[in-house]
C-alpha positions as CSV (number, residue, x, y, z in Angstrom):
1,X,183.9,167.9,225.0
2,X,183.7,164.2,225.5
3,X,180.3,163.1,224.1
4,X,180.1,159.8,226.1
5,X,180.8,161.3,229.5
6,X,178.8,164.5,228.7
7,X,175.7,162.6,227.6
8,X,175.9,159.8,230.2
9,X,176.5,162.3,233.0
10,X,178.5,159.9,235.2
11,X,181.6,161.5,236.5
12,X,182.6,159.7,239.7
13,X,183.2,156.1,240.7
14,X,180.4,156.4,243.2
15,X,177.9,157.4,240.5
16,X,179.1,154.5,238.4
17,X,178.7,152.0,241.2
18,X,175.2,153.3,241.9
19,X,174.2,152.7,238.3
20,X,175.7,149.2,238.3
21,X,173.6,148.3,241.3
22,X,170.5,149.6,239.5
23,X,171.1,148.0,236.1
24,X,173.2,144.8,236.7
25,X,171.9,141.6,238.3
26,X,173.9,139.9,241.0
27,X,175.9,137.7,238.7
28,X,176.9,140.5,236.4
29,X,177.6,142.8,239.4
30,X,180.0,140.3,240.8
31,X,181.9,140.2,237.5
32,X,181.9,144.0,237.2
33,X,183.3,144.3,240.7
34,X,186.5,142.5,239.5
35,X,187.3,145.6,237.3
36,X,188.7,148.2,239.6
37,X,190.1,150.9,237.3
38,X,187.9,154.0,238.0
39,X,188.0,155.4,234.5
40,X,187.1,152.1,232.9
41,X,184.1,151.8,235.3
42,X,183.0,155.3,234.5
43,X,183.2,154.7,230.8
44,X,181.1,151.6,231.0
45,X,178.6,153.4,233.2
46,X,178.2,156.2,230.8
47,X,177.6,153.8,227.9
48,X,174.8,152.2,230.0
49,X,173.3,155.6,230.9
50,X,173.3,156.7,227.3
51,X,172.0,153.5,225.6
52,X,169.7,152.4,228.4
53,X,169.8,148.6,227.8
54,X,167.3,146.3,229.4
55,X,170.1,144.0,230.5
56,X,173.9,144.2,230.8
57,X,176.2,141.2,230.3
58,X,179.8,141.4,231.4
59,X,181.9,139.1,229.3
60,X,184.9,137.7,231.2
61,X,186.0,135.4,228.3
62,X,185.1,132.3,230.3
63,X,183.7,129.3,228.4
64,X,180.4,129.9,230.2
65,X,180.3,133.5,229.0
66,X,181.2,132.6,225.5
67,X,178.5,130.0,225.3
68,X,176.0,132.5,226.6
69,X,176.9,135.0,223.8
70,X,176.5,132.4,221.1
71,X,173.1,131.5,222.6
72,X,172.0,135.1,222.5
73,X,173.2,135.4,218.9
74,X,171.1,132.4,217.9
75,X,168.0,133.4,219.9
76,X,167.9,136.8,218.4
77,X,168.4,135.5,214.9
78,X,171.7,137.4,214.3
79,X,173.2,134.0,213.5
80,X,171.7,130.7,212.4
81,X,173.2,127.3,212.8
82,X,174.5,125.4,209.8
83,X,174.9,121.8,209.1
84,X,178.5,121.6,210.2
85,X,178.8,121.8,214.0
86,X,180.3,125.1,215.2
87,X,179.4,126.9,211.9
88,X,176.8,129.7,211.8
89,X,175.6,132.2,209.2
90,X,175.1,135.9,209.6
91,X,173.4,138.1,207.0
92,X,174.0,141.9,206.9
93,X,171.3,144.1,205.4
94,X,171.5,144.0,201.6
95,X,172.4,147.7,201.5
96,X,175.2,147.3,204.0
97,X,177.7,144.9,202.5
98,X,180.8,147.0,203.2
99,X,182.3,149.9,205.1
100,X,179.9,152.9,204.9
101,X,182.7,155.4,204.1
102,X,180.3,158.1,203.2
103,X,178.7,158.0,206.7
104,X,182.0,157.7,208.7
105,X,183.2,160.8,210.5
106,X,186.0,162.0,212.7
107,X,184.9,164.2,215.6
108,X,187.2,167.1,215.2
109,X,187.6,170.8,216.1
110,X,188.0,173.2,213.1
111,X,191.7,173.6,213.9
112,X,192.4,169.8,214.2
113,X,194.4,168.2,211.3
114,X,192.3,165.5,209.7
115,X,193.1,163.5,206.6
116,X,191.9,165.1,203.4
117,X,190.5,161.7,202.5
118,X,188.1,161.7,205.5
119,X,184.8,163.3,206.6
120,X,184.7,165.4,209.8
121,X,182.2,166.9,212.2
122,X,182.6,169.3,215.1
123,X,182.2,168.0,218.6
124,X,179.0,169.9,219.4
125,X,177.2,168.7,216.3
126,X,178.5,165.1,216.7
127,X,177.3,165.0,220.4
128,X,173.9,166.0,219.2
129,X,173.9,163.3,216.5
130,X,175.0,160.7,219.1
131,X,172.3,161.8,221.6
132,X,169.6,161.8,218.9
133,X,170.5,158.3,217.7
134,X,172.0,156.4,220.6
135,X,169.9,157.7,223.5
136,X,167.9,154.7,224.5
137,X,168.9,152.7,221.4
138,X,169.4,149.5,223.5
139,X,166.0,149.5,225.1
140,X,164.7,145.9,225.1
141,X,168.2,144.7,224.2
142,X,171.2,143.3,226.1
143,X,174.4,145.3,226.3
144,X,177.5,143.1,226.1
145,X,180.7,144.5,227.6
146,X,184.0,142.9,226.5
147,X,187.5,143.6,227.7
148,X,190.2,143.0,225.0
149,X,193.8,143.5,224.1
150,X,194.7,144.4,220.6
151,X,197.8,142.3,220.6
152,X,199.5,139.9,223.1
153,X,199.2,140.9,226.7
154,X,202.4,142.6,227.8
155,X,203.5,143.8,224.3
156,X,204.6,147.4,224.3
157,X,202.4,148.2,221.3
158,X,199.3,146.3,222.3
159,X,196.2,148.3,223.0
160,X,193.6,147.7,225.7
161,X,190.1,148.3,224.4
162,X,186.4,148.0,225.5
163,X,183.9,146.6,223.0
164,X,180.4,147.6,224.1
165,X,177.6,146.4,221.8
166,X,174.0,145.2,221.7
167,X,175.0,142.7,218.9
168,X,175.8,139.2,220.1
169,X,177.1,138.6,216.6
170,X,179.7,141.3,217.1
171,X,180.6,140.1,220.5
172,X,180.9,136.5,219.2
173,X,183.1,137.8,216.4
174,X,185.3,139.7,218.9
175,X,185.9,136.5,220.8
176,X,187.2,134.8,217.7
177,X,189.3,137.8,216.5
178,X,190.8,139.3,219.6
179,X,192.3,138.3,223.0
180,X,189.8,138.6,225.8
181,X,191.9,140.1,228.6
182,X,189.4,140.6,231.4
183,X,191.8,139.3,234.1
184,X,194.7,141.6,232.8
185,X,192.7,144.6,231.8
186,X,193.2,146.8,234.9
187,X,196.9,146.1,234.9
188,X,197.3,146.8,231.2
189,X,195.4,150.1,231.4
190,X,197.4,151.2,234.4
191,X,200.7,150.4,232.8
192,X,199.8,152.0,229.4
193,X,197.9,155.0,230.7
194,X,195.1,154.7,228.1
195,X,192.4,152.5,226.7
196,X,190.1,152.6,223.7
197,X,186.3,152.7,224.1
198,X,183.8,151.3,221.5
199,X,180.1,151.7,221.7
200,X,177.8,150.2,219.0
201,X,174.1,149.3,218.6
202,X,172.3,148.0,215.5
203,X,169.0,149.4,216.9
204,X,166.0,147.9,215.2
205,X,168.2,146.6,212.3
206,X,165.9,147.8,209.5
207,X,166.8,148.6,205.9
208,X,165.0,152.0,206.2
209,X,167.4,153.0,209.0
210,X,170.5,152.6,206.9
211,X,170.6,156.2,205.6
212,X,170.9,157.3,209.3
213,X,173.6,154.8,210.1
214,X,176.9,156.4,211.2
215,X,180.3,155.6,212.4
216,X,182.0,158.3,214.5
217,X,185.6,158.3,215.8
218,X,186.7,160.7,218.5
219,X,190.5,160.8,218.4
220,X,190.8,163.0,221.4
221,X,188.9,160.7,223.7
222,X,189.8,157.5,221.8
223,X,186.2,156.5,221.5
224,X,184.2,155.2,218.6
225,X,180.4,155.2,218.1
226,X,178.4,153.2,215.6
227,X,174.6,152.9,215.2
228,X,172.0,151.3,212.9
229,X,174.5,149.1,211.1
230,X,175.7,145.5,211.5
231,X,178.5,144.8,208.9
232,X,181.5,144.0,211.1
233,X,183.7,146.5,209.3
234,X,181.4,149.2,210.6
235,X,180.5,147.7,214.0
236,X,183.4,145.6,215.3
237,X,185.1,148.8,216.3
238,X,188.1,147.0,217.8
239,X,189.2,146.5,214.2
240,X,189.4,149.4,211.8
241,X,188.0,152.0,214.3
242,X,190.7,151.2,216.9
243,X,193.3,150.8,214.1
244,X,192.9,154.5,213.4
245,X,193.7,155.3,217.0
246,X,196.7,153.1,216.9
247,X,197.9,154.9,213.7
248,X,197.4,158.2,215.6
249,X,199.5,156.9,218.5
250,X,202.3,155.9,216.1
251,X,202.3,159.2,214.2
252,X,201.8,161.8,216.9
253,X,203.2,160.1,220.1
254,X,205.8,157.7,218.8
255,X,206.9,159.1,215.5
256,X,209.9,157.3,214.1
257,X,209.7,154.6,216.7
258,X,206.4,152.9,216.0
259,X,204.1,152.2,213.0
260,X,200.5,150.8,212.8
261,X,199.8,149.3,209.4
262,X,197.2,147.6,207.3
263,X,199.5,144.6,206.7
264,X,199.7,140.8,206.8
265,X,202.5,139.1,208.8
266,X,203.9,135.9,207.4
267,X,207.1,133.8,207.8
268,X,209.0,132.7,204.7
269,X,211.1,129.6,204.8
270,X,214.7,129.8,203.6
271,X,217.7,127.5,203.3
272,X,218.8,125.7,206.4
273,X,215.4,125.8,208.0
274,X,215.4,129.5,208.7
275,X,212.3,131.7,208.8
276,X,212.4,135.3,207.6
277,X,209.4,137.4,208.6
278,X,207.5,139.6,206.2
279,X,204.8,142.2,206.6
280,X,202.9,143.4,203.6
281,X,200.3,146.0,202.8
282,X,197.5,145.6,200.4
283,X,194.0,147.2,200.2
284,X,191.1,145.0,201.4
285,X,190.0,142.6,198.7
286,X,193.4,142.6,197.0
287,X,194.8,139.3,198.1
288,X,196.2,140.1,201.5
289,X,194.9,136.9,203.1
290,X,196.2,134.8,200.2
291,X,199.6,136.4,200.4
292,X,199.7,135.9,204.2
293,X,199.0,132.2,203.7
294,X,201.6,131.9,201.0
295,X,204.3,132.0,203.7
296,X,205.4,128.8,205.5
297,X,204.1,130.0,208.9
298,X,201.5,132.6,209.5
299,X,200.7,135.3,212.1
300,X,198.1,137.7,210.6
301,X,196.3,138.7,207.4
302,X,195.2,142.2,208.1
303,X,196.8,144.4,210.7
304,X,200.3,144.9,212.0
305,X,201.9,147.0,214.8
306,X,205.6,147.4,214.8
307,X,208.4,149.1,216.8
308,X,212.1,149.3,216.9
309,X,213.5,147.0,219.6
310,X,216.5,147.7,221.8
311,X,218.5,145.1,219.7
312,X,218.1,147.3,216.6
313,X,215.5,145.1,214.9
314,X,212.0,146.0,213.7
315,X,209.5,143.9,215.7
316,X,205.9,143.2,214.6
317,X,202.8,141.9,216.3
318,X,199.3,141.2,215.0
319,X,196.7,143.1,217.1
320,X,194.3,140.3,216.2
321,X,194.4,136.5,216.6
322,X,191.7,135.6,214.1
323,X,190.7,136.1,210.5
324,X,187.8,138.1,209.1
325,X,188.5,137.1,205.6
326,X,186.9,137.6,202.2
327,X,185.9,134.2,200.8
328,X,185.3,135.1,197.1
329,X,188.0,133.1,195.1
330,X,189.0,130.9,198.0
331,X,189.4,127.3,196.7
332,X,191.2,124.1,197.4
333,X,193.8,124.8,194.7
334,X,194.9,128.2,195.8
335,X,194.1,128.1,199.6
336,X,194.2,124.5,200.9
337,X,194.9,125.4,204.5
338,X,191.9,127.8,204.7
339,X,189.7,125.4,202.9
340,X,190.6,122.7,205.4
341,X,189.1,124.9,208.2
342,X,186.1,125.9,206.1
343,X,185.2,122.5,204.8
344,X,186.3,120.0,207.5
345,X,184.6,119.6,210.9
346,X,186.1,120.6,214.2
347,X,186.3,124.3,213.8
348,X,184.2,127.3,214.8
349,X,183.3,129.6,211.8
350,X,180.9,132.5,211.4
351,X,180.0,133.0,207.7
352,X,178.5,136.2,206.4
353,X,176.6,137.0,203.2
354,X,177.4,133.7,201.4
355,X,174.7,131.5,199.9
356,X,173.2,128.8,202.1
357,X,171.7,125.8,200.3
358,X,168.9,123.5,201.3
359,X,171.3,121.3,203.2
360,X,172.6,124.3,205.2
361,X,175.9,124.3,203.5
362,X,177.7,127.6,202.5
363,X,178.7,128.4,198.9
364,X,180.5,131.3,197.4
365,X,181.8,132.6,194.1
366,X,185.1,131.1,193.0
367,X,185.1,128.0,195.3
368,X,185.5,125.7,192.3
369,X,182.7,123.5,193.6
370,X,179.3,122.7,192.0
371,X,176.9,125.5,192.6
372,X,173.5,124.8,194.1
373,X,170.3,125.5,192.1
374,X,168.8,127.6,194.9
375,X,169.3,128.8,198.4
376,X,169.3,132.0,200.6
377,X,172.0,134.7,200.2
378,X,172.6,138.3,201.1
379,X,169.5,139.6,199.2
380,X,167.1,136.8,200.2
381,X,165.8,133.8,198.3
382,X,168.1,133.0,195.3
383,X,168.0,130.6,192.3
384,X,170.1,130.1,189.3
385,X,169.5,132.9,186.8
386,X,168.0,135.3,189.3
387,X,168.4,139.0,188.4
388,X,167.9,142.3,190.2
389,X,165.7,145.2,189.2
390,X,168.3,146.3,186.6
391,X,168.2,142.8,184.9
392,X,171.7,142.1,186.3
393,X,172.5,138.6,187.3
394,X,172.7,138.1,191.1
395,X,175.8,136.1,192.1
396,X,175.5,133.2,194.6
397,X,177.5,135.3,197.1
398,X,178.3,139.0,197.6
399,X,181.9,139.9,196.6
400,X,182.5,141.0,200.2
401,X,181.2,137.8,201.8
402,X,183.3,136.8,204.8
403,X,184.4,134.0,207.1
404,X,185.4,134.7,210.7
405,X,187.6,132.2,212.5
406,X,190.3,131.9,215.1
407,X,193.8,131.8,213.6
408,X,194.8,128.9,215.8
409,X,192.6,126.6,213.6
410,X,195.1,126.9,210.8
411,X,197.9,124.3,210.5
412,X,200.5,126.9,209.7
413,X,199.6,129.3,212.5
414,X,202.8,130.2,214.3
415,X,203.1,130.2,218.1
416,X,205.2,133.3,217.7
417,X,201.9,135.1,217.3
418,X,201.5,135.0,221.0
419,X,205.0,136.4,221.7
420,X,204.6,139.9,223.2
421,X,208.1,140.7,221.9
422,X,206.9,140.3,218.3
423,X,208.9,138.8,215.4
424,X,212.0,140.3,213.8
425,X,210.6,141.6,210.5
426,X,213.1,141.9,207.5
427,X,210.8,142.3,204.5
428,X,208.0,144.9,203.8
429,X,205.8,144.6,200.7
430,X,203.3,146.9,199.1
431,X,200.7,145.8,196.5
432,X,197.4,146.5,194.9
433,X,195.3,145.4,192.0
434,X,197.5,146.7,189.1
435,X,196.5,145.0,185.9
436,X,198.8,146.7,183.5
437,X,201.8,148.6,184.8
438,X,204.2,147.2,187.4
439,X,206.2,143.9,187.4
440,X,205.4,141.1,189.9
441,X,208.1,142.1,192.3
442,X,210.7,144.9,192.6
443,X,212.9,146.1,195.5
444,X,213.6,149.7,196.6
445,X,217.2,150.7,196.4
446,X,216.9,152.9,199.6
447,X,214.6,153.2,202.6
448,X,213.2,156.4,201.1
449,X,212.4,154.8,197.8
450,X,210.7,152.0,199.8
451,X,208.5,154.5,201.5
452,X,207.6,155.9,198.1
453,X,206.5,152.4,196.9
454,X,204.1,152.3,199.8
455,X,202.9,155.9,199.1
456,X,202.2,155.0,195.4
457,X,200.0,151.9,195.7
458,X,197.4,152.0,192.9
459,X,194.5,149.6,192.9
460,X,191.2,148.8,191.3
461,X,188.5,149.4,193.9
462,X,186.9,146.4,195.6
463,X,183.6,145.5,197.2
464,X,184.8,146.4,200.7
465,X,183.5,150.0,200.5
466,X,179.9,150.8,199.7
467,X,179.4,153.0,196.6
468,X,183.1,153.3,195.6
469,X,184.1,152.3,192.0
470,X,186.9,152.6,189.5
471,X,190.7,152.9,189.9
472,X,192.1,154.8,192.8
473,X,195.3,155.5,194.7
474,X,195.6,153.6,198.0
475,X,198.6,155.1,199.9
476,X,200.1,152.3,202.0
477,X,196.7,150.5,201.7
478,X,196.1,152.5,204.9
479,X,194.6,155.8,203.6
480,X,191.0,155.2,204.8
481,X,192.5,154.6,208.3
482,X,194.9,157.5,208.6
483,X,193.1,160.0,210.9
484,X,195.5,162.9,210.7
485,X,197.3,164.8,207.9
486,X,198.7,162.6,205.2
487,X,201.9,164.6,205.4
488,X,202.4,163.7,209.0
489,X,201.8,160.0,208.3
490,X,204.3,160.1,205.4
491,X,206.9,161.9,207.6
492,X,206.4,159.1,210.2
493,X,207.2,156.5,207.5
494,X,210.4,158.2,206.4
495,X,211.5,158.7,210.0
496,X,210.8,155.1,211.0
497,X,212.6,153.4,208.2
498,X,215.6,155.8,208.4
499,X,215.8,155.6,212.2
500,X,219.5,155.1,213.1
501,X,218.4,152.8,215.9
502,X,217.8,150.1,213.2
503,X,221.1,148.2,213.1
504,X,222.7,147.0,209.9
505,X,221.9,143.2,210.2
506,X,218.2,144.1,210.5
507,X,217.9,146.7,207.7
508,X,214.6,145.9,206.0
509,X,214.0,145.0,202.4
510,X,211.1,147.2,201.0
511,X,209.4,145.9,197.9
512,X,206.5,146.2,195.5
513,X,204.4,143.1,194.8
514,X,201.9,142.8,191.9
515,X,200.4,139.5,190.9
516,X,197.4,141.0,189.0
517,X,199.3,141.7,185.8
518,X,197.3,140.5,182.8
519,X,198.1,139.0,179.4
520,X,196.4,142.0,177.7
521,X,198.8,144.4,179.4
522,X,201.7,142.6,177.7
523,X,200.4,142.4,174.2
524,X,197.9,139.6,174.6
525,X,194.2,139.5,174.1
526,X,193.1,138.0,177.5
527,X,192.3,139.5,180.9
528,X,193.6,136.3,182.5
529,X,196.5,136.7,185.0
530,X,200.0,136.6,183.5
531,X,200.9,133.8,185.9
532,X,199.0,132.1,188.7
533,X,197.9,132.9,192.2
534,X,200.4,130.5,193.7
535,X,203.3,132.3,192.0
536,X,203.3,134.7,194.9
537,X,205.2,131.9,196.9
538,X,208.1,132.4,194.5
539,X,208.1,136.2,194.7
540,X,208.2,135.9,198.5
541,X,210.9,133.3,198.4
542,X,213.0,135.5,196.1
543,X,212.6,138.4,198.6
544,X,213.7,136.1,201.4
545,X,216.9,135.2,199.6
546,X,217.4,138.9,198.7
547,X,217.2,139.8,202.3
548,X,220.1,137.4,203.0
549,X,222.2,138.5,200.0
550,X,221.8,135.1,198.3
551,X,220.5,136.2,194.9
552,X,221.5,138.8,192.4
553,X,219.4,141.6,190.9
554,X,219.0,143.9,187.9
555,X,219.2,147.6,188.7
556,X,216.5,149.7,187.0
557,X,215.0,153.2,187.5
558,X,212.1,151.8,189.6
559,X,214.2,149.5,191.7
560,X,216.0,146.1,191.7
561,X,214.4,143.3,189.7
562,X,215.1,139.5,190.0
563,X,217.5,137.7,187.6
564,X,215.9,135.0,185.5
565,X,218.1,132.1,186.6
566,X,217.3,132.8,190.3
567,X,213.5,132.8,189.6
568,X,213.6,129.7,187.3
569,X,215.3,127.8,190.1
570,X,212.9,128.9,192.7
571,X,209.9,128.1,190.6
572,X,211.0,124.5,190.3
573,X,212.1,124.3,194.0
574,X,209.1,126.1,195.6
575,X,206.1,125.2,193.5
576,X,207.5,122.5,191.1
577,X,206.7,124.6,188.0
578,X,208.6,125.5,184.8
579,X,209.3,129.2,184.3
580,X,210.0,129.9,180.6
581,X,212.2,132.9,179.7
582,X,209.5,134.2,177.5
583,X,207.2,134.6,180.5
584,X,209.9,136.3,182.6
585,X,210.5,138.8,179.8
586,X,206.8,139.7,179.6
587,X,206.4,140.0,183.4
588,X,209.5,142.1,184.0
589,X,209.6,144.3,180.9
590,X,209.3,147.9,181.8
591,X,206.6,149.7,179.8
592,X,208.0,153.1,180.4
593,X,205.0,155.2,179.2
594,X,202.6,153.3,181.6
595,X,205.0,153.7,184.5
596,X,205.5,157.4,183.7
597,X,201.8,158.0,183.7
598,X,201.5,156.2,187.0
599,X,204.2,158.5,188.5
600,X,202.5,161.6,187.1
601,X,199.2,160.4,188.6
602,X,200.9,160.4,192.0
603,X,202.7,163.8,191.5
604,X,199.4,165.4,190.5
605,X,197.5,163.9,193.4
606,X,200.1,164.6,196.1
607,X,200.6,168.2,194.8
608,X,197.1,168.9,196.3
609,X,198.2,167.8,199.8
610,X,199.8,170.2,202.3
611,X,203.2,169.8,204.1
612,X,204.3,166.7,202.4
613,X,208.0,165.7,202.7
614,X,209.9,166.9,199.7
615,X,211.6,163.5,199.5
616,X,208.5,162.1,197.8
617,X,208.7,164.5,194.9
618,X,212.4,164.2,194.6
619,X,212.3,160.4,194.3
620,X,209.4,160.4,191.8
621,X,211.1,163.1,189.7
622,X,214.3,161.1,189.6
623,X,212.5,157.9,188.5
624,X,210.5,159.7,185.9
625,X,213.7,161.4,184.5
626,X,215.5,158.1,184.2
627,X,212.6,156.4,182.5
628,X,212.3,159.2,180.0
629,X,216.0,158.9,179.2
630,X,215.6,155.2,178.7
631,X,212.5,155.6,176.5
632,X,214.3,158.1,174.3
633,X,217.3,155.8,174.1
634,X,215.6,152.4,173.7
635,X,211.9,152.8,173.2
636,X,208.7,152.3,175.2
637,X,209.3,148.7,176.1
638,X,212.5,147.8,177.8
639,X,213.0,144.0,178.3
640,X,215.2,142.6,181.1
641,X,218.1,141.7,178.8
642,X,219.0,145.4,178.5
643,X,219.5,145.6,182.2
644,X,221.4,142.3,182.2
645,X,224.1,143.9,179.9
646,X,224.7,146.5,182.6
647,X,225.7,144.0,185.3
């Protein structure tokens, strides 16, 4: 059963039109009349019938409509103006500062394959929950209906999607993050044969309602529902909700030909003025935006959809055209281009959950600026030294505080982001917050080994998920967004990167990245990074040269490592920094016992999954065996000079 159509009870275009005439004023009716596709009209009508808004606003993406949405957001108090023109602040409820993973469900029949990492609910029960919570939820509120493309119009992997919400903040955010495609929507839906539907309402927006907040995803009817929540990761359903549907499409309809990934897209400059495009996976809060900005030109910091083109290359687009980025740790030293947008006038920015001082200026942890004595932040009034009911110090901003902006504001934003044909992508990286095990960069020797690097991401948890703590596995940094069986997703990865349609000049480099290694992990006594944030520019530059066969490498059981002389030269050339041999030896020494434990963690966890490709276990076993042999022969710590003797 389809909950939206079942509960709304609108099944024909005539019924939809009758409802529009009843609920829409003449201005909105005239805009709605420009949408002709019958299924789109029926879907919108059923959302109106279920949620019963007092008013309906059809957002065409015109300047007039955008201004009206901003005005609604300010009038309702969802956003407040700040001192800098075009800047506003939005505060989520104190108890909803991240994705509510414990209250997020897939609507699934008992026989449907659903990721073992996800919650599920049968359709009949889900429909009852939706009816109990969303029936009439928009009374006294305005429903805003937006028509978007997740990607450039005309791209073969872009997704048409409806965003239907009572939150002007969410609609405002969608306008910054996605392409309003009102004029192209009918044609795109007709050509592609599908569209996503997203229905959200914050309801009364009260703290006491948070236990009843839910996010439901119906894979069969490609519809998401969210209620009684406002954090954009739960409510801007175009983003991670629809990303799940795009993953489904890649795995079950286009296996081996498409992928939908939790990846940044950045262009790395090389000799002769060339640009080599890189896509990289990292869990939320693990430096994905920083790494994206470390390239010379930038397309995206969060999501990537890719396919194998007729010329034999892997092409990638960003379904978004904006940034919903974590601000903790952003500063002029490490992120000058982002800070220019955030601190200089002339840009539109929605801040969330940072501290606002008496002068209506935003502040956050790690900005390397003087902190104010007092202000308002995610939990209310704040002052220096304020503690919570557990006597714990309250920081000036929540670790998951965000800024929302259009990517075109950034000086290094590439016009290629608007190219429906995507960019030729040669490098794929996988990283997490690994403080004590893997080196800063290593390259898989085969596509299969590259897939295993992605499968074995390990990371410290971050503030992006409510109630989740500790160290966890984060397969491809995409695990929370894989709707189906993990084995199916893994099989799709192996098939894609081994697809014979990928021609030799375009064979990808698949690598691990880790710039969270600490001094303590290499015999020191400090938890400071063994290196600097900006060093990632060098790791990416080395991968760019590797892709063009312009640097050497050391062959090890975990993959190929950089040679010292190549890195030393790039450190001086790229970031004008000395790179002593002693630091190289610490960063690229293999601590075999640590790596073996990491492999065994993966083997044990994956052994619990069903129908996984055997390749995974074969590659892990081979790496473990080689490391054990080296440990027996040389010892626990193997420095790079050993591998240099083997060249």
